[in-house]
Phi, psi and omega in degrees: 000136179265175185301319181299317179295321177298317180295316178299313180296322178300311181289333174296318179295319180285343186276038179219132190299318181294319178296319177295321178295322176299311181300319178297320182290326182261011186295330184263333180200158179292148181224154176279163178300322180295319177296318179297313181301314181295315182295322183269350179055050178237161179291159179301320182293322178295313180298315180301316181295316181292323176297319177299317178302316181291323177293313180299329179274003178063034181262327176234163176236157181240142177231132177268136173222110186057240183261009183246152173249138179241139186240142175212160179290133184284319184235126178297335180298333178296317178294324177295320178298315180297315180297315179297322178293318176299319178297317179297316179297317178298317179298315179298318180294321178297318180295322176298316180295318181297332181281342181293138175264173179302320181290327176298319181294316179296319178298322180291320183285326186240000000 
């Protein structure tokens, strides 16, 4: 696999709302699957599949403690990429809004 394919696959993994929500939820500290499931209000099977996707993509790591598994983000740079991308999207949206004229706004409203 070349670098381009790796990059495409990386963004494909990040390009799904539940996986992004998981990363956001575990960004500050490791959490158990049960905590993730409760916070995201998703079924156990959905959470398990998305966690597996993130593990397979080497984005999160899992630690076993007794009968529970705990998950955390493997590289802080992943969170930085997400934040920078959110900042870029916000900037682009602000520029779109700034370009609107008064008549554009009225056309949108009515």
